C-alpha positions in Angstrom: 145.0 154.0 142.3 148.6 155.1 141.5 149.5 156.6 138.1 151.8 154.1 136.3 155.2 155.0 135.0 157.4 153.7 132.1 160.2 152.6 134.4 159.3 148.9 134.5 157.9 146.7 131.8 157.1 143.6 133.7 155.0 142.8 136.7 157.6 140.4 138.1 159.4 143.1 140.1 156.3 145.2 141.0 154.4 144.8 144.3 150.8 146.2 144.3 150.3 149.3 146.5 148.7 148.6 149.9 147.5 152.1 150.5 144.3 153.0 152.3 141.3 152.6 150.1 139.6 155.7 148.7 136.9 156.9 151.0 138.4 155.3 154.1 137.7 157.1 157.4 140.9 158.1 159.3 141.5 156.1 162.5 142.2 159.1 164.7 142.0 162.9 164.6 145.8 163.0 164.1 145.3 161.2 160.8 142.6 163.6 159.5 143.2 165.4 156.3 145.0 168.7 156.6 142.7 171.8 156.6 143.2 174.3 153.8 145.4 177.3 154.6 143.1 180.4 154.6 146.0 182.6 153.5 146.7 180.4 150.5 145.8 181.4 146.9 142.3 180.6 145.9 143.5 180.0 142.3 142.5 176.5 141.1 145.4 174.1 140.7 145.8 172.7 137.2 144.1 169.2 137.0 146.4 166.4 135.9 145.1 164.8 132.7 144.6 161.1 133.1 146.6 158.9 130.7 147.2 155.2 130.1 145.1 152.8 132.2 143.6 155.5 134.4 142.2 157.3 131.3 141.0 154.1 129.7 139.1 153.0 132.8 137.6 156.4 133.4 135.7 156.0 130.2 135.0 152.2 130.4 131.3 152.2 131.1 130.9 148.5 130.5 133.4 147.5 133.3 132.1 150.2 135.6 128.5 149.1 135.0 129.4 145.6 136.1 131.0 146.9 139.3 134.6 146.0 138.3 137.1 148.0 140.4 140.7 148.6 139.7 142.4 147.8 143.1 145.8 148.9 141.8 148.0 148.9 138.7 151.4 149.9 137.4 153.5 149.4 134.4 152.8 145.9 133.1 150.6 144.7 136.0 147.1 145.2 137.4 144.7 143.9 140.0 140.9 144.2 139.7 137.9 142.9 141.7 134.4 142.0 140.9 131.4 140.5 142.8 129.2 138.2 140.8 125.6 139.6 140.6 122.4 137.9 139.6 122.5 139.5 136.1 125.9 137.6 135.5 124.5 134.1 136.1 123.3 131.7 133.4 120.7 129.0 133.2 122.8 126.7 135.3 123.0 129.3 138.1 126.7 129.7 137.5 128.6 132.8 136.3 128.3 133.2 132.5 131.7 132.7 131.0 131.4 135.9 129.0 131.4 137.9 132.3 134.5 136.1 133.5 136.2 136.8 130.2 135.2 140.5 130.3 136.6 140.7 133.9 139.9 139.2 132.9 140.0 141.3 129.7 139.5 144.5 131.7 142.4 143.5 134.0 144.5 142.8 130.9 143.7 146.3 129.6 144.7 147.9 132.9 148.1 146.1 132.8 148.9 146.9 129.2 147.9 150.6 128.9 151.0 152.7 129.8 150.8 156.5 130.2 150.8 158.2 126.9 149.8 155.2 124.9 146.6 153.6 123.6 146.9 149.8 123.7 144.2 147.5 122.5 143.7 143.7 122.4 144.7 141.9 119.3 143.4 138.7 120.7 142.8 136.8 123.9 141.8 133.4 125.2 140.5 132.0 128.4 140.4 128.6 130.2 137.6 128.1 132.7 138.8 125.9 135.5 136.0 126.1 138.1 132.5 127.6 138.2 131.6 130.6 140.2 128.3 131.6 141.7 126.1 134.5 142.7 127.8 136.6 145.4 131.3 135.2 144.7 134.1 137.8 145.1 136.5 137.5 142.2 140.0 138.9 142.0 142.0 139.1 138.8 145.8 139.7 138.7 147.4 140.4 135.4 151.1 140.8 134.4 153.1 141.4 131.3 154.9 138.3 130.0 156.8 140.0 127.2 156.6 143.3 125.3 158.4 143.8 122.1 157.9 147.0 120.1 154.2 147.6 119.9 153.2 144.0 120.7 152.8 142.3 124.1 151.6 139.2 125.8 149.9 139.3 129.2 148.6 136.6 131.6 145.7 137.1 133.9 144.7 134.7 136.8 141.2 135.0 138.1 140.7 133.7 141.7 138.0 133.2 144.2 139.8 133.2 147.6 142.7 130.8 147.1 141.1 129.0 144.2 142.1 129.7 140.6 138.9 129.7 138.6 140.2 130.9 135.2 143.4 131.8 133.3 143.5 134.3 130.5 146.2 135.2 128.0 145.9 138.4 126.1 147.8 139.8 123.1 148.2 143.5 122.9 149.0 146.1 120.2 149.9 149.7 121.0 148.4 152.0 118.4 150.6 154.6 116.7 150.2 158.2 117.8 147.2 160.0 116.2 148.1 162.5 113.6 
């Protein structure tokens, strides 16, 4: 997951990164990770503090508990994935709409949280277009529609394969710096 920058404020011109997933095994020995230099300093390198979407998701226990993953994100856009589990289904054996909303809202949060800012939802709405079921793999793609000052509007499309199952529109507000 790359660290977003402030260079771009819309998803229109961004293409998600297609890097190798975390934990992937190298294809051949020549692709193996470099070994540490035994002559190098043993002093620990300073750890980079997470900001923006990465910092928010690192503390988002609700989304993590549901197995939501952030596939990639950047300034003004994000892509997340989630598999429907038995706990997410309702009495009709379809995914409870609240879980689809939470999934879209998490993707919205990833798209609107830039490094160095804390951005929250000021409102959001969803249209459910098709039901989903236990085991369905959902993907949500969100992008910034407009950002003016501390306010923004973001659209998220939730899909199952090639089918659009829900659309979400979120309104954001960036909080002023803490004093």
